[in-house]
C-alpha positions as a Markdown table, in Angstrom:
| # | Residue | x | y | z |
|---|---|---|---|---|
| 1 | Met | 105.8 | 71.0 | 285.8 |
| 2 | Ala | 103.2 | 68.6 | 284.6 |
| 3 | His | 100.1 | 70.0 | 282.7 |
| 4 | Gln | 96.7 | 69.0 | 284.1 |
| 5 | Asp | 93.4 | 68.8 | 282.3 |
| 6 | Asn | 90.7 | 70.7 | 284.3 |
| 7 | Glu | 87.9 | 68.6 | 283.2 |
| 8 | His | 89.4 | 65.3 | 284.5 |
| 9 | Ser | 91.5 | 66.0 | 287.4 |
| 10 | Glu | 92.2 | 68.4 | 290.4 |
| 11 | His | 95.0 | 70.8 | 290.1 |
| 12 | Ser | 98.1 | 69.4 | 291.8 |
| 13 | Gly | 101.0 | 71.4 | 290.2 |
| 14 | Pro | 102.1 | 74.7 | 289.0 |
| 15 | Ser | 100.4 | 74.7 | 285.7 |
| 16 | Ala | 96.8 | 74.5 | 284.4 |
| 17 | His | 95.5 | 73.0 | 281.2 |
| 18 | His | 91.8 | 73.4 | 280.0 |
| 19 | His | 89.9 | 72.2 | 276.9 |
| 20 | Gly | 86.8 | 73.7 | 275.5 |
| 21 | His | 83.6 | 71.8 | 276.2 |
| 22 | Ser | 83.3 | 70.1 | 272.8 |
| 23 | His | 86.7 | 70.4 | 271.2 |
| 24 | Gly | 89.9 | 68.4 | 271.1 |
| 25 | Pro | 90.5 | 64.7 | 272.0 |
| 26 | His | 88.0 | 64.7 | 274.9 |
| 27 | Gly | 84.9 | 66.1 | 273.1 |
| 28 | His | 81.8 | 64.3 | 274.1 |
| 29 | His | 79.0 | 65.8 | 271.9 |
| 30 | His | 78.3 | 64.8 | 268.3 |
| 31 | His | 75.9 | 66.9 | 266.1 |
| 32 | Ile | 75.2 | 67.9 | 262.6 |
| 33 | Asp | 77.6 | 70.7 | 261.8 |
| 34 | Pro | 75.4 | 73.8 | 260.5 |
| 35 | Ser | 78.4 | 75.0 | 258.4 |
| 36 | Ser | 78.6 | 71.6 | 256.6 |
| 37 | Ser | 74.8 | 71.7 | 256.0 |
| 38 | Arg | 74.9 | 75.1 | 254.5 |
| 39 | Ile | 77.8 | 74.3 | 252.2 |
| 40 | Gly | 75.9 | 71.1 | 251.1 |
| 41 | Trp | 72.9 | 73.2 | 250.2 |
| 42 | Ala | 75.0 | 75.6 | 248.1 |
| 43 | Phe | 76.7 | 72.6 | 246.4 |
| 44 | Phe | 73.5 | 70.9 | 245.3 |
| 45 | Leu | 71.9 | 74.3 | 244.2 |
| 46 | Asn | 75.0 | 75.2 | 242.1 |
| 47 | Val | 75.4 | 71.8 | 240.4 |
| 48 | Thr | 71.7 | 71.9 | 239.4 |
| 49 | Phe | 71.9 | 75.4 | 238.1 |
| 50 | Thr | 75.1 | 74.6 | 236.2 |
| 51 | Ile | 73.4 | 71.9 | 234.3 |
| 52 | Ile | 70.5 | 74.3 | 233.5 |
| 53 | Glu | 73.0 | 76.9 | 232.3 |
| 54 | Phe | 74.5 | 74.5 | 229.8 |
| 55 | Ile | 71.2 | 73.5 | 228.4 |
| 56 | Gly | 70.2 | 77.2 | 228.4 |
| 57 | Gly | 73.3 | 78.3 | 226.7 |
| 58 | Trp | 72.9 | 75.7 | 224.0 |
| 59 | Leu | 69.2 | 76.7 | 223.4 |
| 60 | Thr | 69.9 | 80.3 | 223.2 |
| 61 | Asn | 73.2 | 79.9 | 221.3 |
| 62 | Ser | 74.9 | 82.2 | 223.8 |
| 63 | Thr | 78.6 | 81.9 | 224.2 |
| 64 | Ala | 78.5 | 84.3 | 227.2 |
| 65 | Ile | 76.1 | 82.0 | 229.1 |
| 66 | Met | 78.0 | 78.8 | 228.1 |
| 67 | Ala | 81.2 | 80.5 | 229.5 |
| 68 | Asp | 79.3 | 81.3 | 232.7 |
| 69 | Ala | 78.3 | 77.7 | 232.8 |
| 70 | Val | 81.9 | 76.6 | 232.7 |
| 71 | His | 82.7 | 79.1 | 235.5 |
| 72 | Asp | 79.9 | 77.7 | 237.6 |
| 73 | Leu | 81.1 | 74.2 | 237.0 |
| 74 | Gly | 84.4 | 75.2 | 238.5 |
| 75 | Asp | 82.5 | 76.8 | 241.4 |
| 76 | Ser | 80.6 | 73.6 | 241.9 |
| 77 | Leu | 83.8 | 71.6 | 242.1 |
| 78 | Ser | 85.2 | 74.0 | 244.6 |
| 79 | Ile | 82.2 | 74.1 | 246.8 |
| 80 | Gly | 82.1 | 70.3 | 246.6 |
| 81 | Thr | 85.8 | 70.0 | 247.7 |
| 82 | Ala | 85.0 | 72.5 | 250.4 |
| 83 | Trp | 82.1 | 70.6 | 251.6 |
| 84 | Phe | 84.1 | 67.3 | 251.8 |
| 85 | Leu | 87.1 | 69.0 | 253.7 |
| 86 | Asn | 84.6 | 70.8 | 256.0 |
| 87 | Arg | 82.9 | 67.5 | 257.0 |
| 88 | Ala | 86.4 | 65.8 | 257.3 |
| 89 | Gly | 87.4 | 68.7 | 259.6 |
| 90 | Asn | 84.7 | 67.5 | 262.2 |
| 91 | Lys | 86.4 | 64.2 | 262.7 |
| 92 | Lys | 87.4 | 63.5 | 266.3 |
| 93 | Ala | 91.1 | 64.3 | 267.3 |
| 94 | Thr | 93.5 | 61.3 | 267.2 |
| 95 | Glu | 96.8 | 60.7 | 269.0 |
| 96 | Arg | 98.6 | 61.9 | 266.0 |
| 97 | Phe | 96.4 | 64.9 | 265.2 |
| 98 | Thr | 95.8 | 66.1 | 268.7 |
| 99 | Tyr | 94.0 | 69.3 | 267.8 |
| 100 | Gly | 91.6 | 67.5 | 265.4 |
| 101 | Phe | 91.1 | 68.3 | 261.8 |
| 102 | Lys | 89.6 | 71.8 | 261.9 |
| 103 | Arg | 92.4 | 73.3 | 259.9 |
| 104 | Leu | 91.2 | 71.3 | 256.9 |
| 105 | Ser | 88.6 | 74.0 | 256.5 |
| 106 | Leu | 91.4 | 76.6 | 256.2 |
| 107 | Leu | 93.0 | 74.5 | 253.4 |
| 108 | Ala | 89.5 | 74.5 | 251.6 |
| 109 | Ala | 89.2 | 78.2 | 252.0 |
| 110 | Met | 92.7 | 78.7 | 250.6 |
| 111 | Leu | 92.1 | 76.3 | 247.6 |
| 112 | Asn | 88.7 | 78.0 | 246.8 |
| 113 | Gly | 90.2 | 81.4 | 247.0 |
| 114 | Ile | 92.9 | 80.5 | 244.6 |
| 115 | Val | 90.3 | 78.9 | 242.1 |
| 116 | Leu | 88.1 | 82.1 | 242.3 |
| 117 | Val | 91.2 | 84.3 | 241.6 |
| 118 | Cys | 91.9 | 82.2 | 238.5 |
| 119 | Gly | 88.3 | 82.2 | 237.5 |
| 120 | Ser | 88.2 | 86.0 | 237.8 |
| 121 | Ile | 91.3 | 86.4 | 235.8 |
| 122 | Trp | 89.9 | 84.1 | 233.1 |
| 123 | Val | 86.7 | 86.3 | 233.0 |
| 124 | Leu | 88.9 | 89.5 | 232.6 |
| 125 | Ile | 90.9 | 87.8 | 229.7 |
| 126 | Val | 87.6 | 87.0 | 228.0 |
| 127 | Ser | 85.8 | 90.3 | 228.7 |
| 128 | Val | 88.6 | 92.9 | 227.9 |
| 129 | Pro | 88.9 | 92.0 | 224.2 |
| 130 | Arg | 85.1 | 92.4 | 224.0 |
| 131 | Leu | 85.4 | 96.1 | 224.7 |
| 132 | Phe | 87.0 | 96.5 | 221.3 |
| 133 | Ala | 84.7 | 94.0 | 219.4 |
| 134 | Pro | 81.4 | 93.9 | 221.3 |
| 135 | Glu | 78.7 | 91.3 | 220.1 |
| 136 | Met | 75.0 | 91.6 | 220.4 |
| 137 | Pro | 73.7 | 88.6 | 222.4 |
| 138 | His | 70.3 | 86.9 | 222.4 |
| 139 | Thr | 68.6 | 89.3 | 224.8 |
| 140 | Glu | 65.3 | 87.4 | 225.5 |
| 141 | Gly | 67.2 | 84.2 | 226.4 |
| 142 | Met | 69.7 | 86.2 | 228.5 |
| 143 | Phe | 66.7 | 87.8 | 230.4 |
| 144 | Leu | 65.0 | 84.6 | 231.3 |
| 145 | Leu | 68.3 | 82.8 | 232.4 |
| 146 | Ala | 69.3 | 85.9 | 234.4 |
| 147 | Leu | 66.1 | 85.8 | 236.4 |
| 148 | Leu | 66.7 | 82.2 | 237.2 |
| 149 | Gly | 70.3 | 82.8 | 237.9 |
| 150 | Val | 69.7 | 85.6 | 240.4 |
| 151 | Ser | 67.1 | 83.5 | 242.2 |
| 152 | Val | 69.1 | 80.2 | 242.5 |
| 153 | Asn | 72.5 | 81.8 | 243.3 |
| 154 | Gly | 70.9 | 84.4 | 245.6 |
| 155 | Phe | 69.2 | 81.7 | 247.6 |
| 156 | Ala | 72.5 | 79.8 | 247.8 |
| 157 | Ala | 74.4 | 82.9 | 248.9 |
| 158 | Tyr | 71.7 | 83.7 | 251.5 |
| 159 | Lys | 72.0 | 80.2 | 253.1 |
| 160 | Leu | 75.8 | 80.6 | 253.3 |
| 161 | Ser | 75.7 | 84.2 | 254.7 |
| 162 | Ala | 74.5 | 82.7 | 258.0 |
| 163 | Gly | 78.0 | 81.2 | 258.5 |
| 164 | Asn | 81.1 | 82.9 | 259.9 |
| 165 | Thr | 83.8 | 80.4 | 259.0 |
| 166 | Leu | 86.4 | 81.5 | 256.6 |
| 167 | Asn | 85.5 | 78.5 | 254.4 |
| 168 | Glu | 81.9 | 79.8 | 254.2 |
| 169 | Arg | 83.0 | 83.4 | 253.6 |
| 170 | Val | 85.2 | 82.4 | 250.6 |
| 171 | Leu | 82.5 | 80.2 | 249.1 |
| 172 | Asn | 80.0 | 83.0 | 249.7 |
| 173 | Trp | 82.1 | 85.3 | 247.5 |
| 174 | His | 81.9 | 82.5 | 244.8 |
| 175 | Leu | 78.1 | 82.8 | 244.9 |
| 176 | Ile | 78.0 | 86.6 | 245.3 |
| 177 | Glu | 80.1 | 86.8 | 242.2 |
| 178 | Asp | 77.6 | 84.7 | 240.4 |
| 179 | Val | 74.6 | 86.7 | 241.6 |
| 180 | Leu | 76.3 | 89.9 | 240.6 |
| 181 | Gly | 77.2 | 88.5 | 237.3 |
| 182 | Trp | 73.7 | 87.5 | 236.7 |
| 183 | Val | 72.4 | 91.0 | 237.8 |
| 184 | Ala | 74.7 | 92.4 | 235.2 |
| 185 | Val | 73.2 | 90.1 | 232.6 |
| 186 | Leu | 69.7 | 91.0 | 233.6 |
| 187 | Ile | 70.4 | 94.7 | 233.4 |
| 188 | Val | 72.3 | 94.3 | 230.1 |
| 189 | Ser | 69.5 | 92.2 | 228.6 |
| 190 | Val | 66.8 | 94.6 | 229.4 |
| 191 | Val | 68.9 | 97.6 | 228.1 |
| 192 | Leu | 69.8 | 95.9 | 225.0 |
| 193 | Met | 66.1 | 95.2 | 224.2 |
| 194 | Phe | 65.9 | 98.9 | 223.6 |
| 195 | Val | 69.3 | 100.2 | 222.9 |
| 196 | Asn | 72.1 | 98.9 | 220.6 |
| 197 | Leu | 75.0 | 99.1 | 223.2 |
| 198 | Pro | 76.5 | 95.6 | 223.3 |
| 199 | Ile | 79.7 | 97.1 | 225.0 |
| 200 | Leu | 77.6 | 97.2 | 228.3 |
| 201 | Asp | 78.1 | 93.5 | 228.7 |
| 202 | Pro | 81.9 | 93.4 | 229.0 |
| 203 | Leu | 82.0 | 96.7 | 231.0 |
| 204 | Leu | 79.7 | 95.4 | 233.7 |
| 205 | Ser | 81.5 | 92.0 | 233.8 |
| 206 | Ile | 84.9 | 93.6 | 234.3 |
| 207 | Ala | 83.6 | 95.9 | 237.0 |
| 208 | Phe | 82.0 | 93.1 | 239.1 |
| 209 | Thr | 84.9 | 90.8 | 238.6 |
| 210 | Leu | 87.4 | 93.4 | 239.9 |
| 211 | Phe | 85.2 | 93.9 | 243.0 |
| 212 | Ile | 85.1 | 90.3 | 243.7 |
| 213 | Leu | 88.7 | 89.8 | 243.1 |
| 214 | Tyr | 89.6 | 92.6 | 245.6 |
| 215 | Asn | 87.6 | 90.9 | 248.4 |
| 216 | Val | 88.8 | 87.4 | 247.7 |
| 217 | Val | 92.5 | 88.4 | 247.8 |
| 218 | Arg | 91.8 | 90.0 | 251.2 |
| 219 | Asn | 90.3 | 86.7 | 252.5 |
| 220 | Ile | 93.3 | 84.8 | 251.1 |
| 221 | Gln | 95.6 | 87.1 | 253.0 |
| 222 | Leu | 93.7 | 86.5 | 256.2 |
| 223 | Thr | 93.6 | 82.6 | 255.6 |
| 224 | Leu | 97.4 | 82.6 | 254.9 |
| 225 | Gly | 98.0 | 84.5 | 258.2 |
| 226 | Leu | 96.0 | 81.9 | 260.2 |
| 227 | Phe | 97.9 | 79.2 | 258.3 |
| 228 | Leu | 101.1 | 80.8 | 259.6 |
| 229 | Gln | 99.6 | 80.8 | 263.1 |
| 230 | Gly | 99.3 | 84.6 | 263.2 |
| 231 | Val | 97.2 | 86.4 | 265.9 |
| 232 | Pro | 93.6 | 86.1 | 264.8 |
| 233 | Asp | 92.6 | 89.3 | 266.7 |
| 234 | Gly | 95.1 | 91.7 | 268.2 |
| 235 | Asp | 92.6 | 93.5 | 270.4 |
| 236 | Thr | 91.5 | 90.2 | 271.9 |
| 237 | Gln | 95.1 | 89.2 | 272.6 |
| 238 | Ser | 95.8 | 92.6 | 274.3 |
| 239 | Asn | 92.6 | 92.3 | 276.5 |
| 240 | Ile | 93.6 | 88.8 | 277.6 |
| 241 | Lys | 97.1 | 89.8 | 278.5 |
| 242 | Gln | 95.8 | 92.8 | 280.5 |
| 243 | Lys | 93.3 | 90.6 | 282.4 |
| 244 | Leu | 95.8 | 88.0 | 283.2 |
| 245 | Asn | 98.3 | 90.6 | 284.4 |
| 246 | Gly | 95.6 | 91.9 | 286.7 |
| 247 | Ile | 95.3 | 88.7 | 288.7 |
| 248 | Glu | 96.8 | 88.8 | 292.1 |
| 249 | His | 100.2 | 87.3 | 292.6 |
| 250 | Val | 100.9 | 87.5 | 288.8 |
| 251 | Ala | 104.2 | 89.5 | 288.3 |
| 252 | Asp | 104.7 | 89.0 | 284.6 |
| 253 | Ile | 103.6 | 87.2 | 281.5 |
| 254 | His | 105.7 | 85.7 | 278.8 |
| 255 | His | 105.5 | 83.1 | 276.0 |
| 256 | Leu | 101.8 | 84.2 | 275.4 |
| 257 | His | 100.7 | 82.5 | 272.1 |
| 258 | Phe | 97.2 | 83.3 | 270.7 |
| 259 | Trp | 96.4 | 81.6 | 267.4 |
| 260 | Ser | 93.5 | 79.9 | 265.6 |
| 261 | Leu | 92.6 | 76.4 | 264.3 |
| 262 | Asp | 90.2 | 77.6 | 261.7 |
| 263 | Gly | 89.3 | 81.3 | 262.2 |
| 264 | Glu | 86.7 | 80.5 | 264.8 |
| 265 | Gln | 88.2 | 78.3 | 267.4 |
| 266 | His | 91.2 | 79.9 | 269.1 |
| 267 | Val | 94.1 | 78.4 | 271.0 |
| 268 | Leu | 95.9 | 80.2 | 274.0 |
| 269 | Thr | 99.2 | 79.3 | 275.8 |
| 270 | Ala | 101.0 | 81.5 | 278.3 |
| 271 | His | 103.5 | 81.3 | 281.3 |
| 272 | Leu | 102.5 | 83.3 | 284.3 |
| 273 | Val | 105.4 | 84.4 | 286.5 |
| 274 | Leu | 104.2 | 84.5 | 290.1 |
| 275 | Thr | 105.4 | 87.0 | 292.8 |
| 276 | Gln | 106.3 | 84.3 | 295.3 |
| 277 | Val | 106.1 | 80.6 | 296.1 |
| 278 | Leu | 102.5 | 79.8 | 296.9 |
| 279 | Met | 100.6 | 77.0 | 298.5 |
| 280 | Pro | 98.5 | 74.5 | 296.5 |
| 281 | Glu | 95.2 | 76.1 | 297.6 |
| 282 | Gln | 96.5 | 79.5 | 296.5 |
| 283 | Leu | 97.5 | 78.1 | 293.1 |
| 284 | Leu | 94.0 | 76.6 | 292.8 |
| 285 | Ala | 92.4 | 80.0 | 293.5 |
| 286 | Ile | 94.6 | 81.6 | 290.7 |
| 287 | Lys | 93.7 | 78.8 | 288.4 |
| 288 | Cys | 90.0 | 79.4 | 288.9 |
| 289 | Glu | 90.4 | 83.3 | 288.5 |
| 290 | Val | 92.2 | 82.6 | 285.2 |
| 291 | Ala | 89.4 | 80.3 | 284.1 |
| 292 | Glu | 86.8 | 83.1 | 284.9 |
| 293 | Cys | 88.9 | 85.7 | 283.0 |
| 294 | Leu | 89.1 | 83.6 | 279.9 |
| 295 | Asn | 85.6 | 82.3 | 280.0 |
| 296 | Glu | 84.1 | 85.1 | 277.8 |
| 297 | Tyr | 86.5 | 84.4 | 274.9 |
| 298 | Lys | 85.2 | 81.0 | 274.4 |
| 299 | Leu | 88.7 | 79.5 | 273.6 |
| 300 | Ala | 88.9 | 76.0 | 272.3 |
| 301 | His | 92.1 | 75.2 | 274.0 |
| 302 | Thr | 94.0 | 76.9 | 276.8 |
| 303 | Thr | 97.3 | 76.0 | 278.6 |
| 304 | Ile | 98.5 | 78.2 | 281.4 |
| 305 | Glu | 101.8 | 77.4 | 283.2 |
| 306 | Phe | 102.8 | 79.0 | 286.5 |
| 307 | Glu | 106.5 | 79.9 | 287.1 |
| 308 | Phe | 107.9 | 80.7 | 290.6 |
| 309 | Pro | 110.3 | 83.6 | 291.2 |
| 310 | Glu | 113.9 | 82.9 | 290.2 |
| 311 | Glu | 112.8 | 79.7 | 288.4 |
| 312 | Ala | 114.4 | 79.2 | 284.9 |
| 313 | Cys | 111.9 | 79.1 | 282.1 |
| 314 | Arg | 112.4 | 75.9 | 280.0 |
| 315 | Asp | 111.2 | 77.7 | 276.9 |
| 316 | Ala | 113.6 | 80.7 | 277.3 |
């Protein structure tokens, strides 16, 4: 039972194959990916501010700021890698990689999540000992750099917050971690101008780091699930199955596979068992009804195969 492409041929057999409008090997439209543009903005802002941090840490003789500069340098490398992989993910599909390269963004999300976990653990290793031997930092320098840090990282996080890809979400946690860290520095610098409580610095640092670590681990788990081709949304899968079951002449559904290329663009394949042998025009009517049912889900790729009663399923 040969598969047919809805965009290029009339249905002439018991299966239907449909590609999203601008995905897969037959995509026709080329445009600047807004996700790539947002990540590029975040990368250049982060690199610029990392340089400023190194200079500021040296001028204020602050080891805490120098340590944060090293952390931001790691963030810059991660964001740069994500930007490269995100752009590579928009390459056209090939004969070998027929779904394209969208899953590269998942790889970037996983790598950046791991880097952020390692960075958070490093921050905890540095901060915990300071609970027992707190040091008074240079408060004025901390205050000025904190204002700049909140502004720059906050703007970069705002740019990325407009995106919904897993890659952007993980990178956004990089930047949110930096924003919260600089808020902590700002608060501590103001308090320490009036009160001799240097232990506030490691306390806030540990609290924010644990918060970020918790959220990043959740994103890593989601990314790993998509890597393993898990169902991206159980409710959506149930709704799709229910709608397909409601189509006239459909007796049963099996081999329904619902997975995602990159967390946004989903793929669906299914076998529809028909109640009886139908004429070509009846099959075409069912094909059109299937397309109408699936239209609201904006699937990147769909393959629906029809099976007649008593017909052996080749995938059984």
